[in-house]
MDTraj code that builds the backbone (N, CA, C; nanometers):
import mdtraj as md
import numpy as np

residues = "MET LEU CYS ASP ALA CYS LYS LYS ARG GLU ALA VAL VAL HIS ILE VAL LYS ILE GLU ASN GLY ARG ARG THR ASP LEU HIS LEU CYS ALA ALA CYS ALA LYS LYS GLN THR ASN PHE SER ASN PHE ARG ASP LEU ASN ILE ILE ASP ASN ASP PHE PHE ARG LYS MET ALA TYR PRO ASP TYR GLN GLY ARG SER GLY ASP GLU PRO ARG CYS ALA SER CYS GLY MET THR TYR SER GLU PHE ASN ARG LEU GLY LYS PHE GLY CYS PRO ASP CYS TYR GLU ALA PHE LYS GLU GLU ILE PRO PRO LEU LEU ARG ARG ILE HIS GLY HIS SER LYS HIS VAL GLY LYS VAL PRO ASN ARG GLY THR GLY VAL PHE ARG THR ALA THR HIS VAL LYS ARG LEU ARG GLN HIS LEU GLN LYS LEU VAL GLN GLU GLU ARG TYR GLU GLU ALA ALA LYS VAL ARG ASP GLU ILE ARG ALA LEU GLN ARG GLN LEU PRO ASP GLY GLY LYS GLY GLU".split()
xyz = np.array([
    [-0.9071, 2.2946, -2.1733],
    [-1.0395, 2.2946, -2.2304],
    [-1.1406, 2.3088, -2.1171],
    [-1.2343, 2.3993, -2.1334],
    [-1.3360, 2.4246, -2.0317],
    [-1.4505, 2.3235, -2.0419],
    [-1.5180, 2.3065, -1.9307],
    [-1.6334, 2.2171, -1.9209],
    [-1.7449, 2.2674, -2.0132],
    [-1.8051, 2.1745, -2.0901],
    [-1.9147, 2.2109, -2.1805],
    [-2.0412, 2.2502, -2.1045],
    [-2.0583, 2.2020, -1.9818],
    [-2.1807, 2.2295, -1.9057],
    [-2.1743, 2.3628, -1.8325],
    [-2.0711, 2.3807, -1.7480],
    [-2.0656, 2.5018, -1.6643],
    [-1.9802, 2.6128, -1.7257],
    [-1.8919, 2.5789, -1.8156],
    [-1.8022, 2.6742, -1.8820],
    [-1.7129, 2.7505, -1.7837],
    [-1.6884, 2.6886, -1.6634],
    [-1.6078, 2.7550, -1.5607],
    [-1.4792, 2.6785, -1.5295],
    [-1.4920, 2.5481, -1.5107],
    [-1.3788, 2.4659, -1.4660],
    [-1.3184, 2.3873, -1.5822],
    [-1.1981, 2.3395, -1.5581],
    [-1.1274, 2.2584, -1.6571],
    [-1.1967, 2.1226, -1.6737],
    [-1.2135, 2.0783, -1.7960],
    [-1.2764, 1.9489, -1.8240],
    [-1.1778, 1.8365, -1.7948],
    [-1.2239, 1.7363, -1.7196],
    [-1.1395, 1.6218, -1.6861],
    [-1.2013, 1.4901, -1.7333],
    [-1.3286, 1.4925, -1.7724],
    [-1.3972, 1.3745, -1.8241],
    [-1.4326, 1.4051, -1.9694],
    [-1.3874, 1.3182, -2.0594],
    [-1.4111, 1.3380, -2.2026],
    [-1.4854, 1.2163, -2.2550],
    [-1.6037, 1.2399, -2.3119],
    [-1.6891, 1.1301, -2.3568],
    [-1.7181, 1.1480, -2.5053],
    [-1.7008, 1.0395, -2.5772],
    [-1.7338, 1.0375, -2.7196],
    [-1.8513, 0.9431, -2.7364],
    [-1.9587, 0.9945, -2.7928],
    [-2.0794, 0.9149, -2.8134],
    [-2.1046, 0.9070, -2.9638],
    [-2.1235, 0.7839, -3.0135],
    [-2.1512, 0.7648, -3.1553],
    [-2.2869, 0.6965, -3.1675],
    [-2.3814, 0.7675, -3.2293],
    [-2.5163, 0.7148, -3.2514],
    [-2.5533, 0.7380, -3.3967],
    [-2.5983, 0.6308, -3.4622],
    [-2.6392, 0.6381, -3.6035],
    [-2.5321, 0.7033, -3.6902],
    [-2.4058, 0.6727, -3.6607],
    [-2.2955, 0.7247, -3.7405],
    [-2.2563, 0.8675, -3.7098],
    [-2.3221, 0.9316, -3.6134],
    [-2.2885, 1.0704, -3.5771],
    [-2.2091, 1.0708, -3.4489],
    [-2.1013, 1.1453, -3.4478],
    [-2.0132, 1.1555, -3.3309],
    [-2.0492, 1.2817, -3.2521],
    [-2.0596, 1.2632, -3.1185],
    [-2.0835, 1.3753, -3.0279],
    [-1.9782, 1.3713, -2.9184],
    [-1.9061, 1.4814, -2.8997],
    [-1.8046, 1.4918, -2.7949],
    [-1.8605, 1.5727, -2.6790],
    [-1.8340, 1.5242, -2.5580],
    [-1.8783, 1.5939, -2.4379],
    [-1.7605, 1.6032, -2.3425],
    [-1.7282, 1.7240, -2.3001],
    [-1.6149, 1.7481, -2.2101],
    [-1.6697, 1.8108, -2.0820],
    [-1.6482, 1.7425, -1.9686],
    [-1.7056, 1.7865, -1.8422],
    [-1.6001, 1.7980, -1.7328],
    [-1.6231, 1.8889, -1.6386],
    [-1.5414, 1.8940, -1.5172],
    [-1.5916, 1.7836, -1.4239],
    [-1.5178, 1.7546, -1.3180],
    [-1.5561, 1.6464, -1.2263],
    [-1.6913, 1.6734, -1.1615],
    [-1.7180, 1.7992, -1.1239],
    [-1.8440, 1.8322, -1.0570],
    [-1.9629, 1.8097, -1.1497],
    [-1.9537, 1.8526, -1.2736],
    [-2.0643, 1.8351, -1.3679],
    [-2.0799, 1.6889, -1.4085],
    [-1.9686, 1.6158, -1.4165],
    [-1.9752, 1.4738, -1.4515],
    [-2.0494, 1.3965, -1.3427],
    [-2.0301, 1.4351, -1.2163],
    [-2.0999, 1.3681, -1.1063],
    [-2.2504, 1.3931, -1.1117],
    [-2.2894, 1.5095, -1.1633],
    [-2.4307, 1.5447, -1.1694],
    [-2.5039, 1.4718, -1.2826],
    [-2.4300, 1.4273, -1.3821],
    [-2.4921, 1.3621, -1.4977],
    [-2.5531, 1.2286, -1.4564],
    [-2.6799, 1.2087, -1.4835],
    [-2.7464, 1.0830, -1.4484],
    [-2.7211, 0.9743, -1.5509],
    [-2.6892, 1.0105, -1.6742],
    [-2.6681, 0.9085, -1.7770],
    [-2.5321, 0.8393, -1.7649],
    [-2.4542, 0.8714, -1.6626],
    [-2.3259, 0.8034, -1.6404],
    [-2.3368, 0.6998, -1.5297],
    [-2.4561, 0.6711, -1.4807],
    [-2.4715, 0.5794, -1.3687],
    [-2.4195, 0.4405, -1.4012],
    [-2.4233, 0.4005, -1.5292],
    [-2.3714, 0.2683, -1.5645],
    [-2.2191, 0.2628, -1.5602],
    [-2.1510, 0.3767, -1.5471],
    [-2.0054, 0.3782, -1.5359],
    [-1.9570, 0.3798, -1.3917],
    [-2.0467, 0.3857, -1.2939],
    [-2.0072, 0.3946, -1.1535],
    [-1.9250, 0.2740, -1.1096],
    [-1.9592, 0.1541, -1.1618],
    [-1.8855, 0.0353, -1.1201],
    [-1.7427, 0.0368, -1.1713],
    [-1.7151, 0.1137, -1.2770],
    [-1.5773, 0.1276, -1.3250],
    [-1.4995, 0.2268, -1.2406],
    [-1.5699, 0.3047, -1.1613],
    [-1.5095, 0.4032, -1.0717],
    [-1.4275, 0.5058, -1.1494],
    [-1.4790, 0.5514, -1.2619],
    [-1.4081, 0.6493, -1.3437],
    [-1.4133, 0.7865, -1.2779],
    [-1.5317, 0.8254, -1.2328],
    [-1.5489, 0.9607, -1.1798],
    [-1.4925, 0.9731, -1.0396],
    [-1.5197, 0.8769, -0.9519],
    [-1.4664, 0.8793, -0.8156],
    [-1.3498, 0.7827, -0.8071],
    [-1.2344, 0.8242, -0.8491],
    [-1.1177, 0.7361, -0.8504],
    [-1.0742, 0.7053, -0.7078],
    [-1.0646, 0.5779, -0.6734],
    [-1.0291, 0.5336, -0.5390],
    [-0.9172, 0.4307, -0.5521],
    [-0.8059, 0.4732, -0.6076],
    [-0.6968, 0.3852, -0.6493],
    [-0.6427, 0.2975, -0.5365],
    [-0.6047, 0.3567, -0.4245],
    [-0.5401, 0.2808, -0.3177],
    [-0.6341, 0.1767, -0.2570],
    [-0.7576, 0.2138, -0.2300],
    [-0.8495, 0.1189, -0.1688],
    [-0.8796, 0.0041, -0.2644],
    [-0.8916, 0.0313, -0.3937],
    [-0.9163, -0.0762, -0.4895],
    [-0.7955, -0.1693, -0.4986],
    [-0.6742, -0.1188, -0.4750],
    [-0.5559, -0.2059, -0.4759],
    [-0.5564, -0.2978, -0.3542],
    [-0.5932, -0.2447, -0.2386],
    [-0.5927, -0.3249, -0.1165],
    [-0.7119, -0.4186, -0.1105],
    [-0.8263, -0.3726, -0.1582],
    [-0.9491, -0.4505, -0.1542],
    [-1.0083, -0.4585, -0.2949],
    [-0.9711, -0.5587, -0.3744],
    [-1.0173, -0.5657, -0.5132],
    [-1.1698, -0.5707, -0.5276],
    [-1.2420, -0.6183, -0.4264],
    [-1.3871, -0.6278, -0.4344],
    [-1.4578, -0.4996, -0.3925],
    [-1.3812, -0.3970, -0.3576],
    [-1.4386, -0.2706, -0.3107],
    [-1.5227, -0.2061, -0.4204],
    [-1.6453, -0.1640, -0.3872],
    [-1.7352, -0.1047, -0.4856],
    [-1.7513, 0.0461, -0.4705],
    [-1.7332, 0.0993, -0.3530],
    [-1.7514, 0.2435, -0.3348],
    [-1.7158, 0.2859, -0.1948],
    [-1.7211, 0.4148, -0.1735],
    [-1.6839, 0.4698, -0.0429],
    [-1.7949, 0.4507, 0.0578],
    [-1.7547, 0.4243, 0.1812],
    [-1.8553, 0.4145, 0.2868],
    [-1.8691, 0.5502, 0.3533],
    [-1.9890, 0.5793, 0.4034],
    [-2.0114, 0.7076, 0.4680],
    [-1.9469, 0.7144, 0.6055],
    [-1.9019, 0.6017, 0.6558],
    [-1.8475, 0.5943, 0.7908],
    [-1.6980, 0.5651, 0.7857],
    [-1.6271, 0.6336, 0.6981],
    [-1.4849, 0.6035, 0.6824],
    [-1.4015, 0.6692, 0.7922],
    [-1.2836, 0.6128, 0.8198],
    [-1.1973, 0.6670, 0.9252],
    [-1.1523, 0.8104, 0.8946],
    [-1.1311, 0.8852, 1.0023],
    [-1.0848, 1.0233, 0.9907],
    [-0.9788, 1.0457, 1.0975],
    [-0.8708, 1.1130, 1.0609],
    [-0.7642, 1.1438, 1.1561],
    [-0.8137, 1.2502, 1.2536],
    [-0.7966, 1.2246, 1.3829],
    [-0.8434, 1.3182, 1.4852],
    [-0.7593, 1.4459, 1.4881],
    [-0.6329, 1.4369, 1.4457],
    [-0.5445, 1.5539, 1.4520],
    [-0.5635, 1.6495, 1.3354],
    [-0.5584, 1.5961, 1.2121],
    [-0.5629, 1.6846, 1.0955],
    [-0.6963, 1.6793, 1.0217],
    [-0.7816, 1.5812, 1.0550],
    [-0.9126, 1.5720, 0.9923],
    [-0.9146, 1.5041, 0.8565],
    [-0.8016, 1.4498, 0.8123],
    [-0.7956, 1.3851, 0.6819],
    [-0.8759, 1.2554, 0.6826],
    [-0.9495, 1.2316, 0.5746],
    [-1.0222, 1.1059, 0.5598],
    [-0.9402, 1.0116, 0.4739],
    [-0.9788, 0.8847, 0.4755],
    [-0.9081, 0.7870, 0.3930],
    [-0.9263, 0.8182, 0.2444],
    [-1.0395, 0.8748, 0.2076],
    [-1.0625, 0.9143, 0.0680],
    [-0.9642, 1.0221, 0.0254],
    [-0.9391, 1.1170, 0.1134],
    [-0.8416, 1.2223, 0.0822],
    [-0.7016, 1.1642, 0.0676],
    [-0.6680, 1.0675, 0.1538],
    [-0.5383, 0.9999, 0.1409],
    [-0.5284, 0.9319, 0.0052],
    [-0.6350, 0.8644, -0.0382],
    [-0.6355, 0.8006, -0.1695],
    [-0.6133, 0.9014, -0.2806],
    [-0.6778, 1.0155, -0.2694],
    [-0.6682, 1.1173, -0.3738],
    [-0.5291, 1.1807, -0.3774],
    [-0.4735, 1.2109, -0.2587],
    [-0.3450, 1.2800, -0.2514],
    [-0.2244, 1.1857, -0.2575],
    [-0.2412, 1.0640, -0.2036],
    [-0.1310, 0.9687, -0.2022],
    [-0.0337, 0.9888, -0.0878],
    [-0.0672, 1.0760, 0.0067],
    [0.0184, 1.0961, 0.1247],
    [-0.0672, 1.1389, 0.2428],
    [-0.0155, 1.1121, 0.3624],
    [-0.0894, 1.1454, 0.4834],
    [-0.0732, 1.2930, 0.5177],
    [-0.1667, 1.3425, 0.6000],
    [-0.1648, 1.4827, 0.6393],
    [-0.0780, 1.5103, 0.7607],
    [-0.0597, 1.4086, 0.8485],
    [0.0205, 1.4266, 0.9694],
    [0.0651, 1.2895, 1.0199],
    [0.1572, 1.2850, 1.1172],
    [0.2029, 1.1551, 1.1696],
    [0.0913, 1.0739, 1.2359],
    [-0.0112, 1.1389, 1.2895],
    [-0.1202, 1.0676, 1.3557],
    [-0.2095, 0.9921, 1.2579],
    [-0.1992, 1.0223, 1.1288],
    [-0.2784, 0.9517, 1.0277],
    [-0.2435, 0.8025, 1.0256],
    [-0.1181, 0.7700, 1.0572],
    [-0.0782, 0.6286, 1.0586],
    [-0.1600, 0.5507, 1.1623],
    [-0.1884, 0.6128, 1.2746],
    [-0.2691, 0.5478, 1.3778],
    [-0.4168, 0.5457, 1.3373],
    [-0.4635, 0.6560, 1.2783],
    [-0.6042, 0.6648, 1.2395],
    [-0.6398, 0.5634, 1.1306],
    [-0.5463, 0.5349, 1.0409],
    [-0.5723, 0.4449, 0.9285],
    [-0.4995, 0.3123, 0.9437],
    [-0.4727, 0.2716, 1.0683],
    [-0.3929, 0.1507, 1.0914],
    [-0.4587, 0.0242, 1.0381],
    [-0.5888, 0.0224, 1.0216],
    [-0.6579, -0.0956, 0.9682],
    [-0.6448, -0.1033, 0.8162],
    [-0.6355, 0.0107, 0.7495],
    [-0.6300, 0.0138, 0.6036],
    [-0.4886, -0.0014, 0.5481],
    [-0.3868, 0.0327, 0.6271],
    [-0.2488, 0.0350, 0.5760],
    [-0.1905, -0.1047, 0.5496],
    [-0.1991, -0.2024, 0.6427],
    [-0.1353, -0.3328, 0.6162],
    [-0.1801, -0.4029, 0.4883],
    [-0.3117, -0.4101, 0.4579],
    [-0.3482, -0.4754, 0.3315],
    [-0.2928, -0.4022, 0.2095],
    [-0.2881, -0.2707, 0.2186],
    [-0.2346, -0.1907, 0.1092],
    [-0.0861, -0.2198, 0.0886],
    [-0.0091, -0.2230, 0.1972],
    [0.1342, -0.2507, 0.1873],
    [0.1606, -0.3920, 0.1362],
    [0.0832, -0.4898, 0.1854],
    [0.1014, -0.6277, 0.1378],
    [0.0733, -0.6373, -0.0111],
    [-0.0267, -0.5653, -0.0557],
    [-0.0638, -0.5698, -0.1977],
    [0.0421, -0.5036, -0.2855],
    [0.0981, -0.3926, -0.2398],
    [0.1955, -0.3184, -0.3201],
    [0.3357, -0.3771, -0.3085],
    [0.3809, -0.4058, -0.1835],
    [0.5194, -0.4463, -0.1600],
    [0.5384, -0.5943, -0.1310],
    [0.4302, -0.6658, -0.1027],
    [0.4422, -0.8071, -0.0699],
    [0.4598, -0.8327, 0.0785],
    [0.4883, -0.7293, 0.1565],
    [0.5054, -0.7401, 0.3019],
    [0.4378, -0.6205, 0.3666],
    [0.4033, -0.6362, 0.4937],
    [0.3510, -0.5209, 0.5663],
    [0.4526, -0.4710, 0.6689],
    [0.5684, -0.5386, 0.6765],
    [0.6757, -0.4954, 0.7658],
    [0.8043, -0.4814, 0.6858],
    [0.8862, -0.3839, 0.7248],
    [1.0140, -0.3639, 0.6585],
    [1.1108, -0.4740, 0.7014],
    [1.1667, -0.5450, 0.6053],
    [1.2574, -0.6545, 0.6377],
    [1.4035, -0.6141, 0.6245],
    [1.4299, -0.4947, 0.5766],
    [1.5658, -0.4439, 0.5707],
    [1.6408, -0.4845, 0.4457],
    [1.7539, -0.4214, 0.4277],
    [1.8395, -0.4513, 0.3144],
    [1.9818, -0.4698, 0.3655],
    [2.0591, -0.5427, 0.2876],
    [2.1986, -0.5675, 0.3208],
    [2.2826, -0.5118, 0.2065],
    [2.3927, -0.4398, 0.2365],
    [2.4765, -0.3863, 0.1287],
    [2.5274, -0.4978, 0.0379],
    [2.5282, -0.4721, -0.0925],
    [2.5767, -0.5705, -0.1884],
    [2.7287, -0.5799, -0.1899],
    [2.7953, -0.4690, -0.1620],
    [2.9413, -0.4687, -0.1636],
    [2.9978, -0.5028, -0.0272],
    [3.1245, -0.5335, -0.0214],
    [3.1907, -0.5599, 0.1060],
    [3.2296, -0.7057, 0.1185],
    [3.2660, -0.7443, 0.2379],
    [3.3182, -0.8786, 0.2608],
    [3.2096, -0.9802, 0.2924],
    [3.0875, -0.9364, 0.2996],
    [2.9797, -1.0287, 0.3329],
    [2.9523, -1.0337, 0.4823],
    [3.0245, -0.9520, 0.5602],
    [3.0072, -0.9502, 0.7048],
    [2.8651, -0.9063, 0.7407],
    [2.8168, -0.8018, 0.6721],
    [2.6818, -0.7523, 0.7010],
    [2.5776, -0.8589, 0.6698],
    [2.5972, -0.9256, 0.5572],
    [2.5020, -1.0288, 0.5153],
    [2.5010, -1.1440, 0.6161],
    [2.6187, -1.1847, 0.6610],
    [2.6282, -1.2939, 0.7571],
    [2.5660, -1.2541, 0.8905],
    [2.5960, -1.1328, 0.9361],
    [2.5410, -1.0860, 1.0634],
    [2.3883, -1.0778, 1.0571],
    [2.3352, -1.0330, 0.9446],
    [2.1897, -1.0257, 0.9282],
    [2.1294, -1.1656, 0.9260],
    [2.1969, -1.2583, 0.8599],
    [2.1479, -1.3960, 0.8548],
    [2.1468, -1.4575, 0.9953],
    [2.2512, -1.4303, 1.0738],
    [2.2569, -1.4803, 1.2116],
    [2.1405, -1.4230, 1.2932],
    [2.1137, -1.2957, 1.2744],
    [2.0035, -1.2314, 1.3472],
    [1.8700, -1.2977, 1.3140],
    [1.8470, -1.3244, 1.1858],
    [1.7218, -1.3894, 1.1453],
    [1.7155, -1.5335, 1.1960],
    [1.8279, -1.6019, 1.1971],
    [1.8301, -1.7386, 1.2492],
    [1.7994, -1.7411, 1.3982],
    [1.8476, -1.6414, 1.4713],
    [1.8173, -1.6338, 1.6153],
    [1.6675, -1.6171, 1.6387],
    [1.6035, -1.5349, 1.5560],
    [1.4588, -1.5170, 1.5687],
    [1.3869, -1.6485, 1.5387],
    [1.4349, -1.7182, 1.4367],
    [1.3761, -1.8471, 1.4017],
    [1.3976, -1.9485, 1.5141],
    [1.5156, -1.9445, 1.5745],
    [1.5472, -2.0340, 1.6854],
    [1.4503, -2.0119, 1.8015],
    [1.4240, -1.8864, 1.8352],
    [1.3300, -1.8564, 1.9437],
    [1.1913, -1.9123, 1.9134],
    [1.1491, -1.8996, 1.7885],
    [1.0189, -1.9513, 1.7486],
    [1.0143, -2.1037, 1.7624],
    [1.1217, -2.1713, 1.7213],
    [1.1262, -2.3170, 1.7310],
    [1.1214, -2.3631, 1.8766],
    [1.1916, -2.2929, 1.9635],
    [1.1922, -2.3286, 2.1056],
    [1.0533, -2.3082, 2.1653],
    [0.9870, -2.1976, 2.1293],
    [0.8516, -2.1725, 2.1791],
    [0.7551, -2.2814, 2.1342],
    [0.7762, -2.3317, 2.0129],
    [0.6899, -2.4378, 1.9595],
    [0.7353, -2.5766, 2.0049],
    [0.8412, -2.5819, 2.0869],
    [0.8966, -2.7059, 2.1414],
    [0.9435, -2.8021, 2.0318],
    [1.0024, -2.7465, 1.9279],
    [1.0603, -2.8255, 1.8193],
    [1.2116, -2.8255, 1.8397],
    [1.2550, -2.9010, 1.9401],
    [1.3919, -2.8923, 1.9896],
    [1.4956, -2.9487, 1.8929],
    [1.4634, -3.0527, 1.8179],
    [1.5610, -3.1089, 1.7247],
    [1.5945, -3.0089, 1.6144],
    [1.4922, -2.9431, 1.5598],
    [1.5158, -2.8404, 1.4589],
    [1.5895, -2.7216, 1.5196],
    [1.5562, -2.6884, 1.6434],
    [1.6215, -2.5770, 1.7121],
    [1.7705, -2.6048, 1.7302],
    [1.8065, -2.7301, 1.7600],
    [1.9481, -2.7649, 1.7774],
    [2.0241, -2.7470, 1.6467],
    [1.9618, -2.7816, 1.5335],
    [2.0270, -2.7642, 1.4025],
    [2.0484, -2.6166, 1.3717],
    [1.9475, -2.5355, 1.4025],
    [1.9589, -2.3915, 1.3786],
    [2.0657, -2.3320, 1.4700],
    [2.0699, -2.3771, 1.5961],
    [2.1730, -2.3296, 1.6899],
    [2.3126, -2.3596, 1.6364],
    [2.3328, -2.4825, 1.5842],
    [2.4632, -2.5195, 1.5294],
    [2.4977, -2.4343, 1.4073],
    [2.3975, -2.4043, 1.3256],
    [2.4211, -2.3201, 1.2082],
    [2.4616, -2.1785, 1.2509],
    [2.3965, -2.1277, 1.3562],
    [2.4315, -1.9944, 1.4080],
    [2.5759, -1.9935, 1.4558],
    [2.6166, -2.0953, 1.5308],
    [2.7540, -2.1027, 1.5814],
    [2.8550, -2.1075, 1.4679],
    [2.8247, -2.1834, 1.3615],
    [2.9157, -2.1926, 1.2470],
    [2.9295, -2.0569, 1.1779],
    [2.8175, -1.9862, 1.1633],
    [2.8217, -1.8543, 1.0994],
    [2.8946, -1.7526, 1.1869],
    [2.8775, -1.7619, 1.3185],
    [2.9442, -1.6679, 1.4089],
    [3.0962, -1.6822, 1.4018],
    [3.1432, -1.8038, 1.3768],
    [3.2880, -1.8233, 1.3638],
    [3.3434, -1.7504, 1.2416],
    [3.2594, -1.7264, 1.1434],
    [3.3020, -1.6561, 1.0213],
    [3.3134, -1.5053, 1.0418],
    [3.2460, -1.4540, 1.1436],
    [3.2471, -1.3102, 1.1700],
    [3.3786, -1.2712, 1.2372],
    [3.4304, -1.1497, 1.2072],
    [3.5597, -1.1072, 1.2648],
    [3.5625, -1.1053, 1.4170],
    [3.4540, -1.0667, 1.4808],
    [3.4503, -1.0602, 1.6275],
    [3.3820, -1.1823, 1.6875],
    [3.3587, -1.2825, 1.6056],
    [3.2941, -1.4036, 1.6553],
    [3.1466, -1.3845, 1.6851],
    [3.0862, -1.2776, 1.6326],
    [2.9445, -1.2526, 1.6531],
    [2.9133, -1.1877, 1.7865],
    [3.0156, -1.1418, 1.8571],
    [2.9950, -1.0830, 1.9906],
    [2.9624, -0.9352, 1.9841],
    [2.9903, -0.8685, 1.8702],
    [2.9751, -0.7239, 1.8614],
    [2.8346, -0.6753, 1.8303],
    [2.7359, -0.7614, 1.8341],
    [2.6002, -0.7195, 1.8021],
    [2.5420, -0.6579, 1.9212],
])
top = md.Topology()
chain = top.add_chain()
for i, resn in enumerate(residues, 1):
    res = top.add_residue(resn, chain, resSeq=i)
    for name in ("N", "CA", "C"):
        top.add_atom(name, md.element.get_by_symbol(name[0]), res)
traj = md.Trajectory(xyz[None], top)
């Protein structure tokens, strides 16, 4: 369906207005919808300028800033990333490094990949991964000078290593 205003582009905004029992349909392309002044009360709903990713990361976000980040290599803006859903080049990760962590935490619950362990098998992978995480926890406890807790974690690591076929030496 073509835009009722310009009759050139495909209509993407469809408005039904009912006044005094009379129905009026209006079909507009994005460009003509932006020009309409009587839609200003819909701006807070962000219908015309959809900014899905930023609204997920920042629920209080009201609109685009004129000073948004831009990738130096490909020239992509954060708004374009929101619209397309993918980056333009590997350097975009560096250009948008401030916007990515809140987005990942909101979508996945973490901003770092924690890995997966195969469900099948003898449990060797699961045990080895658990030992690895316990070692990281042990280092943190030692840095915080919580030696009694660190000794318990150390003993748990040793017990788990005995369960591994190579005694935990093959890591």
